[in-house]
N, C-alpha and C positions, 0 to 999 in steps of 0.2 A: 561121306569124306571126314567126320571125325572120326569116326572107328578106325580109317585107313591113316590117318595122322598117328593117332593113338596106339596103334600097331607098329607103327615104324618107330615112336619115342620109346616104346617099349624094347622094340627088337635093338636100337641102341643102346640101353640100359643093362640088358637083363645077357648074364653070360651064358644062359640055358637057350640062348637061339644060335647059339652056334653050331648051326646041325648042318648034316648034309643036306644035297640038293632034293632029294625023295623026300625025306622029311622034313624040311623046310615047305614043300610045295604041300605038303598032308597039312600042314597046321593052316596054311592059306586055304584051302580046301574044306575046313570046317568053318571059318567064317563067311559073311556075305558081302565078298567085294567083288567089283564090279570083272568081269573077265580082263579087260584091258588093264586095269589096273593091276588084279593078281598077275598078269604077264608081264609088265613093267616092274613089280618089283621083284619077279623070278630073275630075271633076265639084267636086272641090275640098271636099268634105263634112268637116268635121272631126267632126261632133258624128256623123254614119254611122261614119265612120271608129273614132273613139273606141270605140263600143259592140261594133262587130265585132272589134276586137282589144282587147277590156276592158282600156281605157286611160284615163288622167285626165290631163287638160291644167292643172287647175292642183291646183299643187304648192305650198305654202307653204315658204318659206325664211327662216328667223329665225336672227339674228345677235346674240348676249346679250353685251355686252362684259363681262369679268372685271372681279370685285372686287380695287379695290386695296389689297395686303396695308399692314396698320397698322405705320410704319417706327421706330416707336418702341422705343426699344432697353430694356429694363429694365435697373437698376442694381444688379448683385448683388454689390457691393460688391470685385467682383475688382480685379486690378491693372491701371488705366488707360495704363499703358507697354504692355501688350501691342494688337497692331492685333486688333482684333475681326473687321472685314471682309478681314480677310489670308488670302485662300484657301488658304496654305500651313498655315493652325494652324487645327488642327481642333476643333470645340466641346468634347472631351475635354480635349485639351491645353488650351484656353482656360481651363476651370473649372478643370484642377487646376493651374494654374499660376499 
């Protein structure tokens, strides 16, 4: 099965595989493909190929946007002269200082 997947990947990536049917069949004859897989590839039968390779063609991908963080800072009564967003000042130093 790995050889079949690798072959199909290369088939999609390589422009040299844009051959006529006879040349294409000759390439498939040189490799060790199951005859049913070979026939499905030649006939471009996606459903049969999916069944033979136990593969799924319908894959769902979802992207969920991250929730925005609350930018409100609580007033803890600290010294406003200290920079709260200064990366050089740690939270502990800010609370202590």
